N, C-alpha and C positions, 0 to 999 in steps of 0.2 A: 472905875476904869473900864473903858469900852474894850470889847473883845475884838481883836484884830486877826486871830488865828483859830482855825477850826480843825480838829482831828476827828475823823469818823473811823471807828474801829469795828470791823466786821471780820473776825477770824474765819467765817464760813464762806466768804467771798472767794470762790475758787473758779467758777465758770458761769456761763450764762444760764441762770436758773430762774428766769422770768422776773417775778416782782422783787426778789432779794437784790438782785443786781440793779434793777431799775430804782429801787428805793435809795441805794447809795448814790447812784448816778444823779438822780433828780436833786437831791440835797447838795451834793458837791457842785453841780453846775450853777445852781441858783446862788450858793454862797459866794462863788467866784465872781459871778455877775455883780454882786454887791461889793466886790473889792476885798473880800475876806480871803486871807492866805489859807487855802484848804489843802489838807492832806488826808489820804484814804490809806488805812492800814488793812491789808488783806491776807489771805492764806499764802504760805510760802510757795506753793505750787500753782498759784493762780495763772490762768492762761495769759500769755504775753500781751494779747490784745486788750484784756481787762486792765492789766498794769499800765499800758500806755494810755488807753482812753481815759482812765481815771487819775492818771498821775500818781499811781498807788505804790505803797511800800509793801512788798511781799515779806511778811514777818512770821506769821503764826503756823505752827506745825500741825495743829489739829482744829478743825471746825466742828460745828454741831453734828454734822452727818458725815464726818471724815472716815475714810477707810484705812487710816494709818495703822490701826490695830484691826486685824482681820477677825471681826467677832463671829463670822461664820465658822471659822476653824476652832474658835474657842467659845462654844455656846454656853458653857457653864460659868464664864466669867461674869460675876454679878454686876448689876448695875451700879452698885455702890463703888466697886473697884473701878469701873469704867469712869465714873464721876471723879474719883480721886485722881486717876491718871490724867484726865482732862484738865482738872484744876491745877495740878503741878505744872503741866506743860504750858497752860495758859499764862500762869504767873511768871514763869521764866521768860517767855517770850514778851510779856508785857514789860518787864524790866528792861529788856533789850530795846524794845520800841521806845520807851521813855529816854533812853540814853541817846537815841537818834533824833528824837522829836524835840528834846530840850524844853520841856514845859515850863511855863511861868504864868503869872496872873493875867496875861493878855490872851491866854489860850483857853479855848472850851473844848473839852473832849466828850464826844457823843458816842455811846456804845449801844447800837440798836439791836444787835443779834448776838446773844450769848445766853446759855442756860444760867439759872441763878448761881450754880456752884462756881461758874467762872468769875462771878462778881465778887466772891469772898476775897480773892487775891487783890482785886482793885480797892476794895474798901480798906483792907489792911494797909496796902501802899499808901493810900490817901490819909489814913489816920496817922501814919509815921511822918508826914509832911507838916511844915509850918504853914498854917493857913494864909499868912501874909505873902508867902512867896510861891505857893503852889497853884496849879491850874484848878479850874472848876470842872466837875465831872457830872455828866448826865447819863443815868442808867435807864434804859428802856426795858421794863418788864412786860414781855409780850405773851407769856404763857400762863396756863392756869396756875393759881397760887398753891404752893405745896407747904406742908407743915414745917419743912426745913427752913422756910423763910424766917421762922422765929429766931433761928441762930444769928440772923443778921440784925436783930432788933436793936441791941445796944450800940453797935457800930453805926448803924444808919442814923439813929437818933442823935448821937454825938456829931457825926459829920454834917447832918442837916443843920444843927445848931451853930456849927462853925461856918456855915454858908459856903461849903466847898462841894456839897453834894445835892443834886436835884434828882430825886427818884420820879420816874415818869412811867406812864403806861399809855396805850392807845384805846382803852375801853373803860367806860364808866363802871362797868361791872367788875372788872379786875381791880380798878382803883379802890373800890370799897372793900374787896376781899384782901388786898394787900395791906390796906390800912389796919384791918382787924389784926393781922399777923404781926406787923412791925411798928404800929403806932405812928408811922410817918404819913404825911400827906403827899399823894401822888398827883402831879400835874398830868392831865390827859391831853395827849398830843394828837393832832390830826394824822391821818395815814396818806403820805404823799403819793402823787402819780405824776406821770409826765404830762406836762401841759405844752402850749406853745405850737411847735411845728407839726405835731401829730394832729392836734385839734379836730377840726370838723370832719376831716377825711374818715376818722374812725367811727363817726356817728351814723354812718350809713351802712347798709347791708345789701348784698346782691338782690335784685328784684326777681331774678330768674333762678331756676334750679331748685334743688331740695332745701328744706329748712335745715340749717347747719347748727348743730349743738356742739360746743367746744368745751373741753375740759383742759384747764391750764395747770401747769406745775409738775409735780412728780407723782410717783405711783404709791405713796405711802398709804397704809391701811387706815390711819387716822384721818386722812383726807377722803375717805370713802371710795377710793378707787375700785377696789374689789367689788363693792356693792353696785357701782355704776356699770361694771362689766356684766353683772347679774341681771341688770335692768334691761340691757339691750335686746335680748331675745324676745321680750314682751313687745317689742316694736318691730319685729322682723317683717311683718306685712308692710309697714310704711316704708321700711328701708328698701325692701325688694321693689316696691312701687316707685321708688325715687322721690318720695315725699319728704323723707327725713335722712340726714346723714350725720355721722360723727367724726370729729376731729379730736384725737386724744393724745395729749403730751403724757408720756409715761417713762420719763427718765428715772432710772433707778438709783436711789441713794441709801437704801437700807435693805438688809436681808431679812425678809418676812415670809414665812411659808404661805400665808394668805395671799400675799402679792404674787408669789411664784405661780400659784394656781390660777390667779386672775390673768396673769400674762399668757399663760398657756391657753386659757379660754379665749382671750382676745385674739391670739394668733389664729385659732380655729375660726372665730367669727370673721376675721379679715379674709380668710380663704373663702368663706361662705358668701360674703358680701364685699367683693373687691372694690366696687364703686361706691359703697355706702359707708365704709369704715376705714379711716386712715389713722395710723398710730405714728407718733413722732417720738423716737427713742433717744435722740441726741438733744443736747441743749441748743438754744437758739440765740441768734443775735437780736439786737433791739429791733432791727428792721423786720426780721422774720416774726419776731414775737408780736409786734403790733400789726403785722400783716394778718395774723390770725384774728385779732380783734376786729380788723376791718371787715373780714370776710364772714364772721360769724353771725348767726341770727339770734342766739342766746347762749348765755354762759351758765354751766352747771357747776355748782359748788357743793358737792355732797358730803361735807366735812361731818365727822361723827360728833354727836352731841356730848359724849363723855370727854372729848378733847377740846371742843370748841363752844362750850356753853357761854364762856365769857371772852374768848379769844376773838381777835379781829382777823380780817382777810384782805390782804392787799389786792387780790384778784377780784374780789367783790367791789372794792372801791374803784378800781380801774373799770370794771364793767359799768358801774353806775356813772362814772364820769364820762365814758364814751357811749352812753346812751344804749346799753345792751340789756334786754330783759335777763333776769337772773332766776335760776332754779336752785333753791337752797333747803337745808335741813331745818325742820321745825324744832323749836326749843333752843336755838342757838343765838348768839349775838347777830349772826348773819340774818337770821329769821326776823329779828326785831327791825332791821333796816329795810328788809323787803316789805314787811307789813306796813311800816310807816309811809313808805313811798308807793306802795301798791305796784312796785316794778318787778313783778314776777310772781311765782307760785312756790309754795312750800310743800314738802312731802315728809312722810313719817320716817324718822330715823331708823335705819336698819331694815327697811322695807323695799326691796328692789321694784316690786310692782307699783307701789305708791310713787316712786321716783318716775317710772315710765309714764304713769298717768299724768304727772305734773308736766313732763315734757310734752305729751300730747295736748294738754290744756294750753300751753303757750303757743305751740304750733298751730292749733286751731283757732287761736284768737290773736294772731300776730300783730295785726294792725293796731288793736287796742293796746297791747303791751308796748309796742314801739312808741306810741303816743305818751304812755305813762313814763317810759324810760327817758324820753326827750325832756319831759318835765322834771324828773328827778335829777337829771344830769346837770341841769342849771344850778341846782342847790348843792350838789356834791362837789362840783368843780370849785365852788366858792368856799366850801368848808374844808376840804381835803386836798391840800396842795403843798408843795415844798416851801412856798413863800410864807404861809401861816405857821408852819412848823418852825421855821427859823425865827419868825417873829416871837414865838413863845420861848424859844431857847435864849435868844439874845435879850429878851425883856428881863432876864434875871439881873442884869446891870441896873435896871430902873429902881430895884429895891435895895441897892447897896448904899 
């Protein structure tokens, strides 16, 4: 039986947070162009423009980085208890969503953004269904494998054998680690980016003015935001001379003392270099988000090795696709992509001075890195796009 319906479930889809929103949008738009009846389920408090643009169902009370529980007021609330609260709410909202969606064998349900603990309820719900009448579910594991994954082993093996569950990831490294923990085989999916109308316009950068270094996303410590702020003073001479400038997205989604200090430092640097440093504290529309890509000279992705040794980055994929040189952390999945394409420079994890030197290297050899970026772009656009992702998902029917 061919799939005629697609449900994309992203409880964290609340506002415009760069790649997370674009991920869901690119898949939904591509599926609808194929004539697939597509629904997106998002956070209950999602911005009205997101609900209308995606045709989304606002269902979930809690997303991955939600502030429904004020963890700053309750710092001693354990991570385990937070996880339990999340899992209970997720499962309750999931059952409500299923009543609205009316799942059947013609439906494919794709869940690209949820912590593993949220998947327990889905696996249990799926295990209680009759395989002949239930939908097929694709879970995307995007985060570093944790020992708790072993708890899913029996359920996952059973559901995969019933042909109602497809476990996936977007990294060869993670696929191997997850298989060790759960004995299941994980399909590796491409990381989609917006193609089409944005196209060639994003592959150019201003020929005049300073070399613009852009940090996309939010200000989490695991993404290296505090370290990037520490690196900027090493480039103060170039900033003051108008040779290098920074544009930094620093939308806040978590309460972290390290980030608090970094944001205070950033405010000080903005006062010192008002023409050379620009921070963006709000979320962005697609037009503004891709406007940053168009105007940037290089994209910095300073993600920490402890958190991103095997994890992918949608920002990196978009930078490659739009022919932007990349500055990334050594010893990560991102580093392997940069080394393979030679589209950028690596720096030592946890070393702000090394990061500053990497930025200087790209700025001083911009012509060379732009040529390498243009070559890498052709390869990446062919490999990482929503069309290829949907092909892999819908190919599930070919094995029935």
